[in-house]
C-alpha positions, 0 to 999 in steps of 0.5 A, a space after each residue: 112791257 107787262 104790268 109791274 109787280 107790287 114790289 116794282 111799284 114800291 121800288 119806283 115810288 121809293 126812287 121817286 121819293 128820293 128824287 123829290 127829297 133831293 130837290 128835283 121838280 116833278 117835271 124833271 123827275 118824270 122825264 128822268 124816271 120815265 127814261 130810266 124805267 123805260 115807261 111812259 111819262 104818265 106812269 112815272 108821274 103816277 109814281 111821283 104822285 104816290 111819293 109826294 103823298 107819302 112825303 106829305 103824310 110824313 110832313 104831318 108827323 114831323 115837328 115844325 121846329 125840326 123842319 124849320 131848323 132843317 130849312 134854315 140849315 139848307 139855306 145857310 149851306 146855299 148862302 155859303 155856296 153862293 158866296 164861294 162862287 161869288 154869286 151875290 144875288 143868290 146869297 142875298 136871296 137866301 138871306 132874304 128867305 132866312 129873314 122871311 122864315 125867322 125874323 118876320 114871323 117872330 116880329 109880326 103882330 096880330 092884325 088889329 081889327 079897325 072899324 074903318 069901312 066896316 059898317 
């Protein structure tokens, strides 16, 4: 197979970005995409890396409150799904995650500096 055109590379990057957005991990994405495109795993990882960099650049622009609300929404959906399937361990893990994302940061007090063992 010859070299991919710029258009093909952009198309691959967009597809890799979609997989990352859908929650696939890097390794799983690389395996699926390399099979689908008929390329090496290394080539698929290059597209995934470019997609990841694009995702990070986009996150820098996103308001943190919007991101937190999206994470809370997805966690609530996961908890609801876990409860429906009677997977209570996963539901508890989701509840714990919600607590860590929302309650703990709101109640955390700034660390006080003490002079114990600081000479």
